[in-house]
C-alpha positions as CSV (number, residue, x, y, z in Angstrom):
1,X,-24.0,-7.7,15.3
2,X,-26.1,-10.5,14.0
3,X,-27.2,-11.0,10.4
4,X,-26.5,-13.4,7.2
5,X,-22.9,-13.5,6.7
6,X,-21.7,-12.6,3.2
7,X,-21.5,-15.4,0.7
8,X,-19.2,-14.2,-2.1
9,X,-17.1,-15.8,-4.7
10,X,-13.8,-14.5,-3.3
11,X,-11.2,-16.4,-5.4
12,X,-8.4,-14.6,-4.2
13,X,-4.9,-15.5,-2.7
14,X,-4.9,-15.2,1.1
15,X,-1.5,-14.8,2.9
16,X,-0.1,-13.6,6.1
17,X,1.5,-10.0,6.1
18,X,3.5,-10.7,9.2
19,X,2.1,-8.2,11.6
20,X,0.1,-6.2,9.0
21,X,-2.9,-8.4,8.8
22,X,-3.9,-10.6,6.3
23,X,-3.0,-9.7,2.7
24,X,-5.1,-10.5,-0.4
25,X,-3.6,-10.9,-3.6
26,X,-5.5,-9.8,-6.8
27,X,-4.8,-8.9,-10.7
28,X,-4.5,-5.3,-9.3
29,X,-1.4,-6.1,-6.9
30,X,-0.1,-9.5,-7.8
31,X,2.8,-8.2,-10.1
32,X,3.9,-5.9,-7.1
33,X,3.7,-9.0,-4.9
34,X,5.5,-11.1,-7.0
35,X,8.4,-8.4,-7.1
36,X,8.6,-8.3,-3.5
37,X,8.6,-12.2,-3.2
38,X,11.6,-11.7,-5.5
39,X,13.5,-9.9,-2.7
40,X,16.7,-9.9,-2.4
41,X,17.0,-11.1,-5.9
42,X,16.2,-8.0,-7.6
43,X,18.1,-6.9,-10.6
44,X,18.8,-3.6,-9.0
45,X,19.3,-2.0,-5.7
46,X,15.8,-0.3,-5.8
47,X,12.2,-1.3,-6.7
48,X,9.5,1.3,-7.0
49,X,6.0,0.7,-6.5
50,X,3.5,3.2,-7.8
51,X,-0.2,3.8,-7.9
52,X,-2.9,6.1,-7.0
53,X,-3.8,7.1,-3.5
54,X,-5.6,4.2,-1.4
55,X,-4.4,1.6,-3.7
56,X,-2.6,-0.3,-1.3
57,X,1.1,0.7,-1.6
58,X,1.2,1.4,2.1
59,X,0.2,-2.3,2.9
60,X,2.7,-3.8,0.7
61,X,5.5,-1.7,2.0
62,X,4.6,-2.8,5.3
63,X,4.5,-6.5,4.3
64,X,8.2,-6.0,3.0
65,X,9.2,-4.1,6.2
66,X,8.2,-7.0,8.2
67,X,10.4,-9.3,6.2
68,X,13.3,-6.9,6.0
69,X,13.2,-4.9,9.2
70,X,13.7,-1.9,7.0
71,X,12.9,1.6,8.5
72,X,10.4,3.9,6.8
73,X,11.0,7.4,5.9
74,X,9.8,10.2,3.7
75,X,12.2,12.4,1.4
76,X,12.3,15.0,4.2
77,X,14.2,12.7,6.4
78,X,17.1,12.3,3.6
79,X,20.4,13.8,4.7
80,X,23.7,13.0,3.1
81,X,25.4,13.1,6.5
82,X,23.0,10.3,7.9
83,X,23.0,7.8,4.9
84,X,24.6,4.9,6.5
85,X,22.4,5.3,9.6
86,X,19.2,5.5,7.5
87,X,19.9,2.0,5.9
88,X,21.0,0.5,9.3
89,X,21.6,-3.0,10.2
90,X,18.7,-3.9,7.9
91,X,20.7,-2.4,4.8
92,X,17.3,-1.6,3.3
93,X,14.7,1.1,3.6
94,X,11.3,2.2,2.3
95,X,10.9,5.8,1.1
96,X,7.5,6.9,0.9
97,X,6.4,9.6,-1.7
98,X,9.5,9.0,-3.5
99,X,8.6,11.4,-6.4
100,X,8.8,14.3,-4.3
101,X,12.7,13.7,-3.8
102,X,13.0,15.4,-7.0
103,X,11.8,18.7,-5.9
104,X,14.9,19.7,-4.2
105,X,18.3,19.3,-5.7
106,X,19.8,18.6,-2.0
107,X,17.3,15.7,-1.5
108,X,18.0,14.4,-5.0
109,X,21.8,14.3,-4.1
110,X,20.8,12.5,-0.8
111,X,18.9,10.0,-2.7
112,X,21.5,9.5,-5.5
113,X,24.2,8.7,-2.7
114,X,21.6,6.4,-0.9
115,X,21.2,4.5,-4.1
116,X,25.0,4.2,-4.7
117,X,25.5,3.2,-1.0
118,X,23.0,0.5,-1.3
119,X,24.6,-0.7,-4.4
120,X,28.0,-1.0,-2.8
121,X,26.8,-2.7,0.4
122,X,24.1,-5.1,-1.2
123,X,21.3,-3.3,0.4
124,X,18.0,-2.4,-1.1
125,X,15.5,0.7,-1.4
126,X,11.7,0.3,-1.8
127,X,10.3,3.5,-3.4
128,X,6.5,4.2,-3.3
129,X,5.1,6.8,-5.4
130,X,2.1,8.1,-7.2
131,X,3.5,7.8,-10.7
132,X,6.4,5.9,-12.4
133,X,10.0,7.4,-12.2
134,X,9.6,7.9,-16.0
135,X,7.2,10.7,-14.9
136,X,9.4,12.2,-12.2
137,X,11.3,15.5,-12.9
138,X,14.8,14.6,-12.0
139,X,17.5,16.9,-12.3
140,X,20.5,14.7,-11.8
141,X,20.9,12.8,-14.8
142,X,23.0,10.0,-13.0
143,X,20.0,9.6,-10.7
144,X,17.5,9.4,-13.4
145,X,19.3,6.8,-15.2
146,X,19.8,4.6,-12.2
147,X,15.8,5.1,-11.3
148,X,14.7,4.4,-15.0
149,X,16.9,1.3,-14.8
150,X,15.2,-0.1,-11.6
151,X,12.1,-2.1,-12.1
152,X,8.9,0.0,-11.3
153,X,5.7,-1.8,-11.0
154,X,2.1,-0.4,-10.8
155,X,-0.6,-1.1,-8.3
156,X,-4.3,-0.4,-9.5
157,X,-7.3,0.4,-7.5
158,X,-8.9,-2.5,-6.1
159,X,-11.3,-4.4,-8.4
160,X,-14.7,-5.6,-7.5
161,X,-13.5,-8.9,-6.1
162,X,-10.6,-7.4,-3.9
163,X,-12.8,-4.6,-2.4
164,X,-15.3,-7.1,-1.7
165,X,-12.9,-9.3,0.0
166,X,-11.3,-6.2,1.8
167,X,-14.9,-5.2,3.4
168,X,-15.5,-8.8,4.4
169,X,-12.4,-9.0,6.4
170,X,-12.6,-5.5,7.9
171,X,-16.1,-6.3,9.0
172,X,-14.9,-9.7,10.4
173,X,-11.9,-8.1,12.1
174,X,-14.6,-6.1,14.1
175,X,-16.6,-9.3,14.6
176,X,-19.4,-7.8,12.7
177,X,-21.3,-10.2,10.3
178,X,-23.1,-8.5,7.2
179,X,-25.3,-9.6,4.4
180,X,-24.1,-10.0,1.0
181,X,-26.3,-7.5,-0.2
182,X,-24.3,-5.0,2.0
183,X,-21.1,-6.0,0.6
184,X,-22.4,-5.6,-2.9
185,X,-23.9,-2.4,-2.3
186,X,-20.8,-0.8,-0.8
187,X,-18.7,-2.0,-3.7
188,X,-20.9,-0.4,-6.2
189,X,-21.3,2.7,-4.6
190,X,-18.2,3.7,-2.3
191,X,-15.0,5.2,-3.3
192,X,-12.5,2.6,-4.6
193,X,-9.8,2.5,-2.4
194,X,-8.2,0.5,0.9
195,X,-8.7,3.8,3.0
196,X,-12.2,4.5,2.0
197,X,-13.1,0.8,2.8
198,X,-11.4,1.1,6.3
199,X,-13.0,4.5,7.1
200,X,-16.6,3.2,5.9
201,X,-16.4,0.0,8.0
202,X,-15.6,2.0,11.1
203,X,-18.4,4.4,10.4
204,X,-20.9,1.6,9.8
205,X,-19.8,0.0,12.9
206,X,-20.1,3.1,14.9
207,X,-23.5,3.8,13.2
208,X,-24.9,0.4,14.1
209,X,-23.7,0.5,17.8
210,X,-25.3,3.9,18.1
211,X,-28.6,3.0,16.6
212,X,-28.6,-0.5,18.2
213,X,-29.3,-1.9,15.0
214,X,-27.5,-4.2,12.5
215,X,-25.9,-3.1,9.3
216,X,-28.2,-3.0,6.4
217,X,-28.2,-1.3,3.0
218,X,-30.5,1.3,4.3
219,X,-28.0,2.2,7.1
220,X,-25.1,2.1,4.5
221,X,-26.9,4.4,2.5
222,X,-27.5,6.7,5.0
223,X,-23.8,6.7,6.2
224,X,-22.4,7.2,2.5
225,X,-24.7,10.2,2.2
226,X,-23.2,11.9,5.1
227,X,-19.9,11.3,3.9
């Protein structure tokens, strides 16, 4: 697709994500990035990264996994009898949707023992969640005290600059050049999330190919209307 490349003032940190694609640092995620950069010198065995769906928690976890070789599980995978195997040789693990660990006492106990095992072995847990641990309904007092003592950092929805940069990169990954007007229109009209950006870029690329036309604001408007 031809067209004028976007010319936008994207003053964002640009860093490799080691297999997860380029990672952009912005005010909405810089605190979380700073905590991940401190690993393994965390003040507790666990770090909680929390924020709304689509804010980039998954991407952050992937960056950390690439550094640590940590496996990734959900609370459904927690089993007291398999805890050493879960940490594995990496002595680290990512647990997604960690707040749902507290919906079942058996899973809570497993997380409590996993936390203690990580502390004893010098390992680390990266927990992702939609809310901070202070808002989780935790039945085990000892688990609650440990999680509240662990650092918890929020990730917000992408701001205009970050969302624009994400869109430019996603289009560039597909070797699609779009005008700044397209990026600006998307930023002001689309759902503000990483997931929405990926979905929209894919849909726009497909629509443009099907219509044999370049991506313009009218095309964007029609695709957004269908979604």
